[in-house]
RODRENMI-532193 format. One line per 2 residues: number of its first residue (from 1); their letters; for each residue x, y, z of C-alpha. Coordinates in Angstrom, 1 decimal. Example, Ala and Ser with C-alpha at 12.3 -4.5 7.8 and 13.67 -1.06 7.14 Angstrom:
2
1	as	12.3/-4.5/7.8 | 13.7/-1.1/7.1
% end
This chain:
133
1	mt	-45.4/-60.2/29.9 | -43.0/-58.9/31.7
3	vg	-40.7/-56.0/30.6 | -37.1/-55.8/31.2
5	ni	-35.1/-53.2/32.7 | -34.4/-50.1/30.8
7	nt	-31.8/-48.3/31.6 | -31.6/-44.2/31.4
9	hi	-28.6/-41.8/31.0 | -29.6/-38.5/31.6
11	td	-27.1/-35.6/30.8 | -26.5/-31.9/32.1
13	nd	-28.1/-29.9/29.7 | -26.4/-26.5/31.9
15	is	-24.7/-23.6/30.3 | -22.1/-21.7/31.9
17	ys	-20.2/-18.5/30.4 | -17.0/-17.1/31.9
19	lt	-15.6/-13.8/31.7 | -12.0/-13.9/31.9
21	gs	-9.6/-10.9/32.1 | -8.9/-8.3/34.8
23	st	-9.2/-4.8/36.3 | -6.7/-2.9/33.7
25	tv	-5.8/0.7/33.5 | -5.2/2.0/30.4
27	te	-3.3/5.8/30.1 | -5.2/7.1/27.1
29	gn	-2.8/9.1/25.5 | -3.3/12.4/23.3
31	sg	-3.9/10.1/19.7 | -4.5/6.5/18.1
33	tq	-6.1/3.7/19.6 | -4.7/1.0/22.3
35	qi	-6.6/-2.6/22.7 | -7.9/-4.5/25.1
37	ty	-9.3/-8.0/25.0 | -11.4/-10.1/26.9
39	ni	-12.6/-13.6/26.8 | -15.6/-15.6/27.1
41	tr	-15.6/-19.2/27.6 | -18.8/-20.9/27.2
43	tg	-18.8/-24.8/29.4 | -21.5/-27.4/29.9
45	al	-23.8/-28.6/26.9 | -21.7/-27.9/24.4
47	ne	-23.9/-29.5/21.7 | -26.2/-26.9/22.2
49	ts	-26.8/-23.3/20.1 | -27.2/-20.6/23.3
51	tv	-27.1/-16.5/23.5 | -25.7/-14.3/26.0
53	df	-25.9/-10.4/25.9 | -23.3/-8.1/26.6
55	sf	-23.3/-4.9/27.3 | -21.0/-1.3/28.3
57	sg	-21.7/0.8/31.3 | -18.8/3.2/33.2
59	ta	-18.7/7.1/32.6 | -17.0/6.2/29.4
61	tn	-18.6/7.8/26.4 | -19.0/5.1/23.3
63	ia	-16.9/6.5/20.0 | -15.2/9.4/22.1
65	dy	-13.7/7.0/24.8 | -14.0/3.5/23.5
67	ql	-15.2/1.5/20.5 | -16.2/-1.6/20.6
69	vs	-13.7/-3.4/17.4 | -14.8/-7.0/17.3
71	it	-16.4/-9.8/18.9 | -14.9/-13.0/17.5
73	gt	-14.4/-16.7/17.8 | -15.2/-20.6/15.9
75	gv	-18.6/-20.7/15.5 | -19.9/-17.5/17.3
77	tt	-21.6/-15.0/16.1 | -23.2/-11.5/16.9
79	sa	-26.0/-9.5/16.1 | -26.5/-6.0/18.0
81	st	-25.4/-7.2/21.2 | -26.0/-10.3/21.5
83	it	-23.3/-13.6/20.9 | -24.8/-16.8/19.9
85	fs	-22.6/-19.9/19.9 | -23.3/-22.4/17.8
87	pn	-23.2/-26.3/18.6 | -19.3/-27.3/19.6
89	st	-18.5/-23.3/20.2 | -16.6/-22.9/23.5
91	na	-14.9/-19.3/23.1 | -15.3/-15.7/22.0
93	ti	-12.6/-13.1/22.3 | -14.0/-9.3/22.9
95	tv	-11.5/-6.1/21.4 | -12.4/-3.0/22.7
97	av	-10.3/-0.1/21.5 | -9.5/2.9/23.5
99	vg	-9.5/6.1/22.0 | -6.9/9.1/22.6
101	dq	-7.0/12.9/22.7 | -6.1/15.7/23.8
103	id	-9.0/16.3/26.1 | -8.0/17.3/29.7
105	ed	-10.7/15.4/32.0 | -11.2/13.3/34.6
107	de	-10.1/9.3/34.8 | -13.3/7.5/33.2
109	sl	-14.0/4.1/33.7 | -15.8/1.4/31.2
111	if	-17.2/-1.9/32.3 | -17.7/-4.6/30.4
113	sl	-21.1/-6.9/31.2 | -22.5/-10.2/30.0
115	vn	-26.2/-10.3/30.6 | -29.8/-12.5/29.6
117	pt	-27.5/-15.8/28.9 | -29.8/-18.7/27.4
119	at	-29.5/-22.4/27.3 | -31.8/-25.4/27.5
121	gt	-31.2/-26.1/31.3 | -30.3/-23.7/33.3
123	ps	-27.4/-21.0/32.2 | -25.4/-19.1/34.6
125	li	-22.8/-16.3/34.4 | -19.4/-15.7/36.3
127	gs	-16.7/-13.3/36.4 | -19.3/-10.6/35.0
129	ps	-19.3/-7.7/34.8 | -15.5/-7.0/34.4
131	pl	-14.3/-3.2/34.8 | -12.3/-2.9/31.6
133	l	-10.7/0.9/32.0
% end
């Protein structure tokens, strides 16, 4: 018995996470908050669920100098420091509040980074870390 030709279509299952935004200088002020937003764009195998972790570093202190306000997006959820993208979700928006106070202090830095990307294929990060302050 002769078997006919079999055509196979191989799709790429790599996922990339791109952090966009530029270095921002914010004058803290003596009270209230100022918000900074950055975006994560996911491309590649969008039919899959995937995750990416995030972290903050720099000389600024959480709560006293900045606060994570929200991470939002259609089909995006967060748990601790992990962002989960459901199938077909492509964007997440990160909002951070810079907290004003009347303390005379040196300039500080805050760096938002994406780490530990996951994908069935090969995950990659573009534009991370990104300085916020």
